[in-house]
C-alpha positions as CSV (number, residue, x, y, z in Angstrom):
1,X,56.2,112.5,72.2
2,X,55.3,115.1,69.9
3,X,51.7,116.3,69.1
4,X,51.5,114.8,65.9
5,X,52.8,111.3,67.0
6,X,50.1,111.5,69.4
7,X,47.1,112.1,67.2
8,X,47.8,109.9,64.4
9,X,44.9,108.5,62.3
10,X,45.9,104.7,63.9
11,X,45.9,105.8,67.6
12,X,42.5,107.8,66.9
13,X,40.8,104.8,65.4
14,X,42.0,102.7,68.5
15,X,40.6,105.3,70.7
16,X,37.2,105.3,68.8
17,X,37.0,101.5,69.6
18,X,37.8,102.0,73.2
19,X,35.3,104.7,73.7
20,X,32.4,103.0,72.3
21,X,32.6,100.1,74.3
22,X,29.4,100.0,76.7
23,X,28.2,103.0,74.8
24,X,27.1,101.4,71.4
25,X,23.4,101.4,72.2
26,X,23.6,105.5,72.2
27,X,22.6,107.5,69.2
28,X,25.7,109.7,69.3
29,X,27.8,106.3,69.1
30,X,25.8,105.0,66.4
31,X,26.0,107.9,64.3
32,X,29.9,107.8,64.5
33,X,29.9,104.3,64.1
34,X,27.9,104.4,60.8
35,X,30.7,106.2,59.1
36,X,33.8,105.4,61.6
37,X,36.6,105.7,59.2
38,X,35.3,109.2,57.7
39,X,34.6,110.6,61.3
40,X,37.9,109.6,62.5
41,X,40.0,111.0,59.6
42,X,38.0,114.2,59.9
43,X,39.2,114.3,63.7
44,X,42.8,113.5,62.3
45,X,42.6,116.4,59.9
46,X,41.2,118.9,62.2
47,X,43.5,118.0,65.1
48,X,46.7,118.2,62.9
49,X,45.5,121.5,61.0
50,X,44.8,123.2,64.5
51,X,41.0,123.4,63.7
52,X,39.7,120.8,66.2
53,X,37.2,122.5,68.8
54,X,35.5,121.2,71.8
55,X,31.6,120.5,71.2
56,X,29.1,121.5,74.0
57,X,28.7,119.6,77.3
58,X,25.5,117.6,77.9
59,X,24.5,117.7,81.6
60,X,22.6,115.3,83.7
61,X,22.5,114.0,87.3
62,X,23.3,110.8,88.7
63,X,21.8,109.6,92.2
64,X,24.1,106.7,93.3
65,X,25.8,106.8,95.4
66,X,25.0,110.4,96.0
67,X,23.5,113.4,93.5
68,X,26.1,114.3,91.1
69,X,26.4,116.5,88.1
70,X,27.7,114.8,85.3
71,X,29.0,116.8,82.3
72,X,29.5,114.6,79.1
73,X,31.1,115.8,75.9
74,X,29.9,114.6,72.2
75,X,31.3,111.3,71.1
76,X,34.0,112.9,68.9
77,X,35.5,114.6,71.9
78,X,35.8,111.4,74.1
79,X,37.8,109.8,71.2
80,X,39.9,112.6,71.2
81,X,40.4,112.5,75.0
82,X,40.8,108.8,75.0
83,X,43.8,109.2,72.5
84,X,45.4,112.1,74.6
85,X,44.9,110.0,77.7
86,X,46.1,106.6,76.2
87,X,49.0,107.7,74.1
88,X,50.7,110.7,76.0
89,X,49.2,112.0,79.3
90,X,49.4,108.6,81.2
91,X,52.8,107.8,80.1
92,X,54.0,111.5,81.0
93,X,52.1,111.6,84.4
94,X,52.4,108.1,85.7
95,X,56.0,107.7,86.7
96,X,55.3,110.7,89.2
97,X,52.7,108.9,91.3
98,X,53.5,107.2,94.5
99,X,52.6,103.3,94.5
100,X,50.0,103.9,96.9
101,X,47.8,105.9,94.6
102,X,44.9,103.7,93.6
103,X,42.1,105.6,91.6
104,X,41.9,105.3,87.8
105,X,45.3,103.7,87.0
106,X,46.4,100.5,85.3
107,X,46.5,97.7,87.8
108,X,45.3,99.5,90.7
109,X,41.6,100.2,91.5
110,X,39.3,99.5,94.8
111,X,40.2,96.1,95.3
112,X,44.0,96.5,95.0
113,X,43.3,99.5,97.5
114,X,41.6,97.2,99.9
115,X,44.6,94.4,99.4
116,X,47.3,96.8,100.3
117,X,45.1,98.3,103.4
118,X,45.0,94.6,104.7
119,X,48.9,94.5,104.0
120,X,49.4,97.4,106.1
121,X,47.3,96.4,108.9
122,X,49.2,93.3,109.0
123,X,52.6,95.0,109.0
124,X,51.5,97.7,111.4
125,X,50.3,94.9,114.1
126,X,53.7,92.8,113.6
127,X,55.3,96.4,114.9
128,X,52.5,97.8,117.5
129,X,49.8,95.4,117.7
130,X,46.5,97.2,117.5
131,X,47.7,100.4,119.5
132,X,47.5,103.0,116.9
133,X,45.4,105.7,115.3
134,X,44.0,106.6,111.7
135,X,43.6,109.9,110.2
136,X,40.8,109.4,107.7
137,X,40.5,112.5,105.3
138,X,38.2,113.5,102.6
139,X,38.3,116.7,100.3
140,X,35.2,118.7,100.3
141,X,33.8,118.9,96.8
142,X,36.9,117.6,95.1
143,X,36.2,117.9,91.3
144,X,34.3,121.1,91.8
145,X,37.1,122.7,93.7
146,X,40.1,121.6,91.5
147,X,41.6,125.4,90.6
148,X,42.2,125.6,86.7
149,X,45.4,127.8,87.3
150,X,46.8,125.5,89.9
151,X,46.1,122.5,87.8
152,X,47.4,124.1,84.6
153,X,50.8,125.0,86.7
154,X,50.9,121.6,87.5
155,X,50.7,120.0,84.3
156,X,53.2,122.5,82.8
157,X,55.9,120.6,85.0
158,X,55.4,117.4,83.0
159,X,53.9,118.3,79.8
160,X,56.6,119.8,77.6
161,X,55.2,120.0,74.4
162,X,53.3,123.4,73.4
163,X,50.4,122.2,71.2
164,X,49.5,119.5,73.5
165,X,49.7,121.6,76.2
166,X,47.6,124.3,74.2
167,X,44.9,121.7,73.7
168,X,45.0,120.3,77.7
169,X,44.3,124.0,78.7
170,X,41.5,124.2,76.5
171,X,40.0,121.3,78.1
172,X,40.7,122.7,81.7
173,X,39.4,125.8,80.8
174,X,36.2,124.2,79.0
175,X,34.3,124.6,82.6
176,X,33.0,128.1,83.0
177,X,34.6,129.9,86.0
178,X,38.2,129.2,87.2
179,X,37.3,126.0,89.3
180,X,36.0,122.7,88.6
181,X,36.4,119.9,86.1
182,X,33.7,117.7,84.8
183,X,33.3,114.4,86.4
184,X,32.3,113.1,82.9
185,X,35.5,113.2,81.2
186,X,38.1,111.0,81.1
187,X,40.9,113.7,81.2
188,X,39.2,114.9,84.4
189,X,39.9,111.5,86.1
190,X,43.5,111.7,85.2
191,X,43.6,115.3,86.1
192,X,42.2,114.9,89.5
193,X,44.4,111.8,90.5
194,X,47.5,114.0,89.5
195,X,46.2,117.1,91.1
196,X,47.2,115.7,94.4
197,X,50.2,113.9,93.5
198,X,52.9,116.2,95.1
199,X,50.9,116.3,98.0
200,X,51.3,112.3,98.2
201,X,54.9,112.9,98.0
202,X,54.4,115.5,100.8
203,X,52.9,113.1,103.1
204,X,55.3,110.3,102.4
205,X,58.7,112.2,102.1
206,X,57.9,115.1,104.6
207,X,55.5,113.8,107.1
208,X,57.2,110.5,106.9
209,X,53.5,108.2,107.0
210,X,54.7,104.9,105.9
211,X,51.0,103.6,106.1
212,X,49.2,106.2,103.6
213,X,46.9,105.3,100.9
214,X,44.7,107.6,98.5
215,X,41.9,107.0,96.4
216,X,41.1,110.2,94.6
217,X,40.2,112.3,97.3
218,X,39.6,109.8,100.1
219,X,42.9,109.0,101.8
220,X,44.1,107.5,105.0
221,X,47.0,107.8,107.5
222,X,47.9,105.0,110.1
223,X,50.3,105.8,112.8
224,X,50.9,104.8,116.5
225,X,51.1,108.4,117.9
226,X,47.7,110.2,117.9
227,X,49.5,113.7,118.8
228,X,51.6,113.1,115.8
229,X,48.3,112.6,113.5
230,X,46.8,115.7,114.8
231,X,50.0,117.6,113.8
232,X,49.8,115.8,110.4
233,X,46.2,116.9,109.9
234,X,47.4,120.7,110.6
235,X,49.9,120.3,108.2
236,X,47.7,118.9,105.4
237,X,45.0,121.4,105.8
238,X,47.8,123.9,105.7
239,X,49.5,122.2,102.4
240,X,45.9,121.8,100.8
241,X,44.6,125.2,101.3
242,X,48.0,127.2,100.2
243,X,49.2,124.9,97.5
244,X,45.8,123.2,95.9
245,X,43.2,125.6,97.1
246,X,41.5,122.7,98.9
247,X,39.7,122.0,101.9
248,X,39.1,118.7,104.3
249,X,35.5,118.2,104.8
250,X,33.8,117.6,108.2
251,X,34.1,114.1,107.7
252,X,38.0,114.2,108.3
253,X,38.5,112.7,112.0
254,X,41.2,110.9,113.9
255,X,40.2,107.7,115.7
256,X,41.5,104.3,117.1
257,X,42.7,101.9,114.7
258,X,40.8,99.0,116.9
259,X,37.6,101.0,115.8
260,X,38.3,99.7,112.0
261,X,38.4,101.8,108.9
262,X,35.6,102.9,106.3
263,X,37.4,102.7,103.0
264,X,36.5,101.9,99.6
265,X,32.9,100.6,100.4
266,X,34.2,98.2,103.2
267,X,34.6,98.3,106.9
268,X,38.2,96.8,107.5
269,X,39.2,96.0,111.0
270,X,42.3,93.8,112.7
271,X,41.4,91.9,115.7
272,X,43.4,91.5,119.0
273,X,44.9,88.3,117.6
274,X,45.8,90.0,114.2
275,X,42.9,88.7,112.1
276,X,42.0,91.0,109.5
277,X,38.3,91.2,108.7
278,X,36.5,93.1,105.9
279,X,33.0,93.5,105.9
280,X,30.9,95.4,103.0
281,X,29.5,98.6,104.4
282,X,25.9,99.0,105.6
283,X,25.0,101.9,103.2
284,X,26.0,99.6,100.3
285,X,23.7,96.4,101.3
286,X,20.9,99.3,102.1
287,X,21.5,100.9,98.7
288,X,21.3,97.4,96.7
289,X,17.9,96.6,98.8
290,X,16.7,99.9,97.5
291,X,18.0,99.1,94.0
292,X,16.1,95.8,93.8
293,X,12.8,97.3,94.7
294,X,13.4,100.0,91.9
295,X,14.1,97.5,89.5
296,X,11.0,95.6,90.3
297,X,8.9,98.4,89.6
298,X,10.8,99.4,86.1
299,X,10.8,95.8,85.1
300,X,6.9,95.4,85.6
301,X,6.7,98.5,83.4
302,X,8.9,97.0,80.8
303,X,11.4,99.9,81.0
304,X,14.4,97.6,82.0
305,X,15.5,93.9,81.1
306,X,16.1,91.2,83.4
307,X,19.6,91.0,81.9
308,X,20.4,94.4,82.9
309,X,19.0,93.8,86.2
310,X,21.0,90.4,86.7
311,X,24.3,92.4,85.5
312,X,23.9,95.1,88.1
313,X,23.0,92.6,90.9
314,X,26.1,90.3,89.9
315,X,28.2,93.1,89.9
316,X,27.2,94.0,93.4
317,X,27.7,90.4,94.3
318,X,31.4,90.5,92.9
319,X,32.1,93.4,94.8
320,X,30.6,92.1,98.0
321,X,32.8,88.8,97.4
322,X,35.8,90.9,98.4
323,X,34.7,90.8,101.9
324,X,33.8,88.3,104.6
325,X,30.5,88.5,103.1
326,X,29.2,84.9,102.8
327,X,26.0,85.2,105.0
328,X,25.3,88.7,103.7
329,X,25.5,87.5,100.1
330,X,23.3,84.3,101.0
331,X,20.7,86.6,102.8
332,X,20.6,89.0,99.5
333,X,20.0,85.8,97.2
334,X,17.1,85.2,99.0
335,X,16.0,88.7,98.9
336,X,16.7,88.9,95.3
337,X,15.0,85.4,94.4
338,X,11.9,86.7,96.6
339,X,11.6,89.7,94.5
340,X,12.1,87.9,91.0
341,X,10.7,84.5,91.8
342,X,8.2,84.6,89.1
343,X,10.9,85.5,86.5
């Protein structure tokens, strides 16, 4: 697809409608929305006359589930990135991804990843019972460690349109230095899952690991032989360091399958009888308890509405229901009702 076919006025306007979802309360979104047709046409004009430039990042921290620096572009740039991803990059990169790459993809996500893990455990059990091992890996400071030159080299293998590649390089290099991509960019999510895509093929096709799942920088290998997983760990470290300039963090470990697996917010294990059990992780439960206390203080100060509190809590409950969490949800409902009983 050519540059002009990607950045049509129609595609940009559809991208504006998508970019504003959940953000219409923000002043920058309101400003664009007040003159949406004019702003979109101006973007179309800038992109097709090659006068478009990125705005400056707004930086802020989020603290759940851990402290992270978020860099957010102005709304107009988010419209451009939606257009670039939705009408070009996804179509170009998607065919390269393995099936068991679950982050930031259509028809994938955390719950699909959990279902796939359960399927893997059942299939493994039929062959080897619970006599196996797990290599669980995590990349150290993944988004901050992505090398610009390596990323651009990988992207050039798939992007054969010079004008689009020039824009992509501008986005990649918009972060100072030679490493790191902003968590807040939509392109960053796509870049991050693609950055390790050749690695996925290496694990599946060279190391011959059948039971392998990756969700962004968190991935697991299941195999019956502990010594072979030690070999795999060494080869993975070698590949990541030499090809992608990445390192595994200290949480990487090999352990018996019977211990269960912490993955995507749940602790999943298979019993000696072949039953798969999925429990929401303790840190998720404790984090929700802390949030409820914080919500109560904010609500008493009229800094948050009850509707927003309900939405957040119901979202957590919806996630928890994907596990064997009946009693936990019942206890959390009692806690919730005790905190907000007057409301």
